[in-house]
OpenMM code with the backbone's topology and positions (N, CA, C; nanometers):
from openmm import Vec3, app, unit

residues = "MET ARG LEU SER ALA PHE LEU ARG LEU TRP PRO LYS ASN MET PRO GLY GLY SER ILE HIS LYS GLY LYS TYR ARG ILE HIS ARG HIS PRO LYS GLU GLY GLU LEU SER GLU MET SER ARG ASP MET LYS ARG GLU LEU ASN ASN ILE ALA LEU THR SER GLN VAL GLY GLN GLN ARG LYS GLY ASP LEU ARG ALA ASP GLN ILE TRP PHE GLY ALA ARG LYS ALA LYS ILE GLU ALA THR VAL MET GLY PRO ALA PRO LEU LYS ASN HIS TYR ASN GLN LEU TYR ARG ARG ASP SER TRP ASP SER".split()
positions = [
    Vec3(4.5145, 0.9692, -2.8827),
    Vec3(4.5261, 0.8540, -2.8206),
    Vec3(4.4746, 0.7399, -2.8788),
    Vec3(4.5560, 0.6334, -2.8974),
    Vec3(4.5143, 0.5117, -2.9823),
    Vec3(4.4388, 0.4067, -2.8809),
    Vec3(4.3264, 0.3826, -2.9224),
    Vec3(4.2418, 0.3024, -2.8307),
    Vec3(4.2367, 0.1454, -2.8558),
    Vec3(4.3039, 0.1108, -2.9735),
    Vec3(4.3234, -0.0398, -2.9961),
    Vec3(4.3882, -0.1313, -2.8917),
    Vec3(4.4857, -0.0706, -2.8419),
    Vec3(4.5759, -0.1441, -2.7357),
    Vec3(4.4890, -0.1571, -2.6169),
    Vec3(4.4137, -0.0534, -2.5753),
    Vec3(4.3457, -0.0528, -2.4615),
    Vec3(4.2178, -0.1384, -2.4868),
    Vec3(4.1423, -0.1409, -2.5966),
    Vec3(4.0161, -0.2239, -2.6186),
    Vec3(4.0655, -0.3656, -2.6150),
    Vec3(4.2010, -0.3834, -2.6670),
    Vec3(4.2180, -0.5254, -2.6823),
    Vec3(4.2370, -0.6179, -2.5436),
    Vec3(4.2641, -0.5251, -2.4525),
    Vec3(4.2628, -0.5953, -2.3065),
    Vec3(4.1237, -0.5762, -2.2220),
    Vec3(4.0376, -0.5078, -2.2858),
    Vec3(3.9048, -0.4785, -2.2174),
    Vec3(3.7812, -0.5368, -2.2786),
    Vec3(3.7001, -0.6109, -2.2000),
    Vec3(3.7223, -0.6521, -2.0552),
    Vec3(3.8257, -0.7677, -2.0351),
    Vec3(3.8396, -0.7698, -1.9183),
    Vec3(3.9484, -0.8683, -1.8920),
    Vec3(3.8834, -0.9957, -1.8636),
    Vec3(3.7796, -1.0134, -1.7967),
    Vec3(3.7012, -1.1494, -1.7632),
    Vec3(3.6043, -1.1748, -1.8713),
    Vec3(3.6210, -1.2340, -1.9881),
    Vec3(3.4765, -1.2552, -2.0707),
    Vec3(3.4681, -1.3889, -2.0488),
    Vec3(3.3267, -1.4129, -2.0406),
    Vec3(3.3045, -1.5487, -2.0258),
    Vec3(3.3388, -1.6762, -2.1208),
    Vec3(3.3876, -1.7847, -2.0903),
    Vec3(3.4436, -1.8655, -2.1684),
    Vec3(3.3313, -1.9241, -2.2500),
    Vec3(3.3573, -1.9426, -2.3957),
    Vec3(3.2661, -2.0212, -2.4721),
    Vec3(3.1629, -1.9253, -2.5157),
    Vec3(3.0477, -1.9758, -2.5629),
    Vec3(2.9410, -1.8882, -2.6223),
    Vec3(2.8538, -1.8267, -2.5127),
    Vec3(2.8134, -1.7050, -2.5360),
    Vec3(2.7248, -1.6600, -2.4312),
    Vec3(2.5697, -1.6994, -2.4488),
    Vec3(2.5245, -1.7620, -2.5714),
    Vec3(2.4054, -1.8055, -2.6076),
    Vec3(2.3726, -1.9293, -2.5718),
    Vec3(2.4967, -2.0186, -2.5462),
    Vec3(2.4660, -2.1679, -2.5168),
    Vec3(2.6070, -2.2081, -2.4355),
    Vec3(2.5710, -2.3152, -2.3581),
    Vec3(2.6798, -2.3581, -2.2823),
    Vec3(2.6677, -2.3272, -2.1337),
    Vec3(2.7691, -2.3546, -2.0525),
    Vec3(2.7683, -2.3337, -1.9200),
    Vec3(2.7447, -2.1817, -1.8786),
    Vec3(2.8206, -2.0986, -1.9460),
    Vec3(2.8099, -1.9346, -1.9006),
    Vec3(2.7015, -1.8720, -2.0047),
    Vec3(2.5933, -1.9284, -2.0354),
    Vec3(2.5223, -1.8557, -2.1243),
    Vec3(2.4526, -1.7241, -2.0298),
    Vec3(2.4142, -1.6120, -2.0997),
    Vec3(2.3498, -1.5165, -2.0431),
    Vec3(2.2207, -1.5326, -1.9629),
    Vec3(2.1235, -1.5990, -2.0621),
    Vec3(1.9840, -1.6167, -2.0142),
    Vec3(1.9676, -1.7635, -2.0504),
    Vec3(1.9350, -1.8497, -1.9384),
    Vec3(1.9062, -1.9838, -1.9474),
    Vec3(1.7585, -2.0100, -1.9641),
    Vec3(1.7237, -2.1129, -2.0295),
    Vec3(1.5834, -2.1578, -2.0504),
    Vec3(1.5149, -2.2169, -1.9181),
    Vec3(1.4137, -2.1603, -1.8707),
    Vec3(1.3551, -2.2577, -1.7604),
    Vec3(1.3049, -2.3778, -1.7652),
    Vec3(1.3159, -2.4542, -1.6843),
    Vec3(1.2689, -2.6024, -1.6967),
    Vec3(1.1143, -2.5994, -1.6480),
    Vec3(1.0698, -2.7013, -1.6732),
    Vec3(0.9031, -2.7375, -1.6566),
    Vec3(0.8808, -2.7093, -1.5102),
    Vec3(0.9494, -2.7727, -1.4133),
    Vec3(0.9254, -2.7607, -1.2748),
    Vec3(0.9363, -2.6231, -1.2207),
    Vec3(1.0338, -2.5338, -1.2701),
    Vec3(1.0604, -2.4004, -1.2631),
    Vec3(0.9199, -2.2993, -1.3020),
    Vec3(0.8821, -2.3635, -1.4340),
    Vec3(0.7534, -2.2784, -1.4887),
    Vec3(0.6454, -2.2930, -1.4196),
    Vec3(0.6178, -2.4157, -1.3377),
    Vec3(0.5010, -2.4475, -1.2851),
    Vec3(0.4909, -2.3752, -1.1434),
    Vec3(0.6321, -2.3568, -1.0883),
    Vec3(0.6514, -2.2895, -0.9705),
    Vec3(0.6235, -2.1238, -0.9840),
    Vec3(0.6677, -2.0901, -1.0923),
    Vec3(0.6483, -1.9321, -1.1401),
    Vec3(0.5128, -1.8961, -1.1540),
    Vec3(0.4392, -1.9889, -1.2153),
    Vec3(0.2978, -1.9801, -1.2384),
    Vec3(0.2195, -1.9782, -1.1026),
    Vec3(0.2481, -2.0667, -1.0067),
    Vec3(0.2045, -2.0675, -0.8577),
    Vec3(0.2340, -1.9447, -0.7906),
    Vec3(0.3726, -1.8903, -0.8198),
    Vec3(0.3969, -1.7613, -0.7497),
    Vec3(0.3107, -1.6655, -0.8013),
    Vec3(0.2946, -1.6450, -0.9269),
    Vec3(0.2179, -1.5354, -0.9915),
    Vec3(0.0656, -1.5444, -0.9383),
    Vec3(0.0127, -1.6788, -0.9303),
    Vec3(-0.1382, -1.6731, -0.8943),
    Vec3(-0.1314, -1.6210, -0.7160),
    Vec3(-0.0379, -1.6548, -0.6403),
    Vec3(-0.0368, -1.6097, -0.5137),
    Vec3(-0.0454, -1.4729, -0.5088),
    Vec3(0.0426, -1.4061, -0.5985),
    Vec3(0.0621, -1.2687, -0.5909),
    Vec3(-0.0617, -1.1942, -0.6269),
    Vec3(-0.1276, -1.2240, -0.7510),
    Vec3(-0.2628, -1.2003, -0.7735),
    Vec3(-0.3634, -1.1869, -0.7046),
    Vec3(-0.3677, -1.3145, -0.6198),
    Vec3(-0.4460, -1.3383, -0.5009),
    Vec3(-0.4334, -1.2362, -0.3978),
    Vec3(-0.2901, -1.1946, -0.3439),
    Vec3(-0.2714, -1.1072, -0.2522),
    Vec3(-0.2941, -0.9596, -0.3036),
    Vec3(-0.2831, -0.9220, -0.4261),
    Vec3(-0.3108, -0.7799, -0.4679),
    Vec3(-0.4623, -0.7756, -0.4553),
    Vec3(-0.5487, -0.8762, -0.4989),
    Vec3(-0.6980, -0.8636, -0.4829),
    Vec3(-0.7293, -0.8435, -0.3542),
    Vec3(-0.6619, -0.9123, -0.2684),
    Vec3(-0.7182, -0.8915, -0.0965),
    Vec3(-0.6534, -0.7712, -0.0510),
    Vec3(-0.5618, -0.7063, -0.0916),
    Vec3(-0.5148, -0.5594, -0.0447),
    Vec3(-0.5801, -0.4533, -0.1207),
    Vec3(-0.6303, -0.4902, -0.2308),
    Vec3(-0.7015, -0.3715, -0.2947),
    Vec3(-0.8484, -0.3588, -0.2483),
    Vec3(-0.9134, -0.4685, -0.1910),
    Vec3(-1.0505, -0.4643, -0.1376),
    Vec3(-1.0508, -0.4552, -0.0134),
    Vec3(-0.9965, -0.3662, 0.0413),
    Vec3(-1.0090, -0.3501, 0.2036),
    Vec3(-1.1198, -0.2808, 0.2410),
    Vec3(-1.1870, -0.1808, 0.1655),
    Vec3(-1.3016, -0.1211, 0.2105),
    Vec3(-1.4266, -0.1916, 0.1714),
    Vec3(-1.4118, -0.3189, 0.1134),
    Vec3(-1.5092, -0.3851, 0.0560),
    Vec3(-1.5330, -0.5077, 0.1343),
    Vec3(-1.4903, -0.5076, 0.2595),
    Vec3(-1.5062, -0.6407, 0.3325),
    Vec3(-1.6730, -0.6420, 0.3847),
    Vec3(-1.7090, -0.7678, 0.4162),
    Vec3(-1.8577, -0.8133, 0.4416),
    Vec3(-1.8686, -0.7219, 0.5868),
    Vec3(-1.9740, -0.6717, 0.6049),
    Vec3(-2.0014, -0.5935, 0.7385),
    Vec3(-2.0748, -0.6945, 0.8120),
    Vec3(-2.1762, -0.7792, 0.7921),
    Vec3(-2.2491, -0.8782, 0.8705),
    Vec3(-2.3350, -0.8071, 0.9673),
    Vec3(-2.3724, -0.8598, 1.0693),
    Vec3(-2.4380, -0.8100, 1.1921),
    Vec3(-2.3491, -0.7362, 1.2817),
    Vec3(-2.3882, -0.6098, 1.3378),
    Vec3(-2.3025, -0.5392, 1.4242),
    Vec3(-2.3318, -0.5873, 1.5588),
    Vec3(-2.2300, -0.5889, 1.6180),
    Vec3(-2.2346, -0.6274, 1.7932),
    Vec3(-2.3184, -0.5080, 1.8550),
    Vec3(-2.3630, -0.5513, 1.9801),
    Vec3(-2.4301, -0.4710, 2.0724),
    Vec3(-2.3467, -0.3273, 2.0925),
    Vec3(-2.2245, -0.3397, 2.1347),
    Vec3(-2.1603, -0.2428, 2.1592),
    Vec3(-2.1228, -0.1283, 2.0421),
    Vec3(-2.1096, -0.2012, 1.9177),
    Vec3(-2.0928, -0.0990, 1.7981),
    Vec3(-2.2146, -0.0394, 1.7516),
    Vec3(-2.3510, -0.1113, 1.8080),
    Vec3(-2.4821, -0.0261, 1.7864),
    Vec3(-2.4992, 0.1010, 1.8866),
    Vec3(-2.4594, 0.0568, 2.0199),
    Vec3(-2.4536, 0.1559, 2.1206),
    Vec3(-2.3696, 0.2893, 2.0598),
    Vec3(-2.2490, 0.2744, 2.0264),
    Vec3(-2.1447, 0.3494, 1.9758),
    Vec3(-2.1859, 0.4305, 1.8780),
    Vec3(-2.2659, 0.3664, 1.7669),
    Vec3(-2.3139, 0.4693, 1.6680),
    Vec3(-2.4463, 0.5401, 1.7050),
    Vec3(-2.5070, 0.4857, 1.8050),
    Vec3(-2.6270, 0.5751, 1.8546),
    Vec3(-2.5638, 0.7061, 1.9293),
    Vec3(-2.4568, 0.6856, 2.0068),
    Vec3(-2.4189, 0.7934, 2.0821),
    Vec3(-2.3397, 0.8929, 1.9868),
    Vec3(-2.2819, 0.8459, 1.8973),
    Vec3(-2.2091, 0.9391, 1.7975),
    Vec3(-2.3076, 1.0061, 1.7062),
    Vec3(-2.4213, 0.9445, 1.6745),
    Vec3(-2.5358, 1.0189, 1.6085),
    Vec3(-2.6056, 1.1184, 1.6875),
    Vec3(-2.6053, 1.0908, 1.8259),
    Vec3(-2.6672, 1.1907, 1.9150),
    Vec3(-2.5722, 1.3118, 1.9470),
    Vec3(-2.4421, 1.2710, 1.9569),
    Vec3(-2.3444, 1.3861, 1.9785),
    Vec3(-2.3368, 1.4713, 1.8564),
    Vec3(-2.3406, 1.4100, 1.7395),
    Vec3(-2.3141, 1.5073, 1.6023),
    Vec3(-2.4335, 1.5774, 1.5958),
    Vec3(-2.5701, 1.5465, 1.6242),
    Vec3(-2.6816, 1.6160, 1.6131),
    Vec3(-2.6975, 1.7171, 1.7024),
    Vec3(-2.6518, 1.7077, 1.8382),
    Vec3(-2.6659, 1.7927, 1.9501),
    Vec3(-2.5588, 1.8924, 1.9593),
    Vec3(-2.4303, 1.8616, 2.0093),
    Vec3(-2.3280, 1.9236, 2.0485),
    Vec3(-2.2356, 1.9805, 1.9277),
    Vec3(-2.2232, 1.8772, 1.8538),
    Vec3(-2.1500, 1.9147, 1.7207),
    Vec3(-2.2638, 1.9830, 1.6008),
    Vec3(-2.3582, 1.9832, 1.6090),
    Vec3(-2.4565, 2.0263, 1.5319),
    Vec3(-2.4504, 2.1618, 1.4751),
    Vec3(-2.4959, 2.2062, 1.3815),
    Vec3(-2.4957, 2.3252, 1.3300),
    Vec3(-2.5553, 2.4329, 1.4615),
    Vec3(-2.4805, 2.5606, 1.4599),
    Vec3(-2.5524, 2.6379, 1.5414),
    Vec3(-2.6178, 2.7655, 1.4728),
    Vec3(-2.7186, 2.8158, 1.5281),
    Vec3(-2.7597, 2.9514, 1.4797),
    Vec3(-2.6793, 3.0641, 1.4905),
    Vec3(-2.6963, 3.1722, 1.3770),
    Vec3(-2.6125, 3.2546, 1.3766),
    Vec3(-2.6240, 3.3506, 1.4844),
    Vec3(-2.7254, 3.3721, 1.5593),
    Vec3(-2.7278, 3.4490, 1.6724),
    Vec3(-2.6489, 3.3929, 1.7897),
    Vec3(-2.6197, 3.2708, 1.7941),
    Vec3(-2.5482, 3.2177, 1.9011),
    Vec3(-2.4155, 3.1614, 1.8664),
    Vec3(-2.3856, 3.1920, 1.7582),
    Vec3(-2.2565, 3.1673, 1.6815),
    Vec3(-2.1264, 3.1991, 1.7853),
    Vec3(-2.1250, 3.3273, 1.8514),
    Vec3(-2.0006, 3.3612, 1.9221),
    Vec3(-2.0352, 3.3485, 2.0779),
    Vec3(-2.1255, 3.2622, 2.1018),
    Vec3(-2.1772, 3.2487, 2.2477),
    Vec3(-2.0402, 3.1682, 2.3080),
    Vec3(-1.9975, 3.0785, 2.2559),
    Vec3(-1.8748, 3.0061, 2.3124),
    Vec3(-1.7334, 3.1090, 2.3292),
    Vec3(-1.7303, 3.2123, 2.2732),
    Vec3(-1.6028, 3.3031, 2.3008),
    Vec3(-1.6411, 3.3897, 2.4130),
    Vec3(-1.7664, 3.4319, 2.4666),
    Vec3(-1.7774, 3.5012, 2.5796),
    Vec3(-1.7542, 3.4125, 2.6993),
    Vec3(-1.7000, 3.4732, 2.7817),
    Vec3(-1.6919, 3.4181, 2.9359),
    Vec3(-1.7576, 3.4791, 3.0195),
    Vec3(-1.7939, 3.3897, 3.1364),
    Vec3(-1.8968, 3.4464, 3.2274),
    Vec3(-1.8075, 3.5144, 3.3327),
    Vec3(-1.7049, 3.4543, 3.3488),
    Vec3(-1.5983, 3.5309, 3.4411),
    Vec3(-1.5135, 3.6451, 3.4100),
    Vec3(-1.4797, 3.7187, 3.4853),
    Vec3(-1.4208, 3.8580, 3.4219),
    Vec3(-1.2532, 3.8080, 3.4386),
    Vec3(-1.1538, 3.8888, 3.3863),
    Vec3(-1.0297, 3.8586, 3.4028),
    Vec3(-1.0047, 3.8751, 3.5472),
    Vec3(-1.0500, 3.9385, 3.6192),
    Vec3(-0.9905, 3.9521, 3.7583),
    Vec3(-1.0292, 3.8532, 3.8483),
    Vec3(-1.1163, 3.7563, 3.8345),
    Vec3(-1.1306, 3.6601, 3.9038),
    Vec3(-1.0460, 3.5243, 3.9053),
] * unit.nanometer
topology = app.Topology()
chain = topology.addChain("A")
for resn in residues:
    res = topology.addResidue(resn, chain)
    for name in ("N", "CA", "C"):
        topology.addAtom(name, app.Element.getBySymbol(name[0]), res)
């Protein structure tokens, strides 16, 4: 198959004139205002990235009274109810006091 006739017609819509200069150029040079706008956008995005990456590093400050109370309750529960059980009492929670008949 001869491709010369096919390639002569393809692509049908070539841009008029030079692709490096003129109205239909592929990559146009940015203007001064566009450069300053792009630099502002990049600075804003860098600030956003810094803010989102430092989620765990926020300032704590003084705790409120309810937060102190919640922390004390949590520490007490973790030390007593959720604390480590001795090996001899390890299976006590599996034993039921009532029988299957009741």
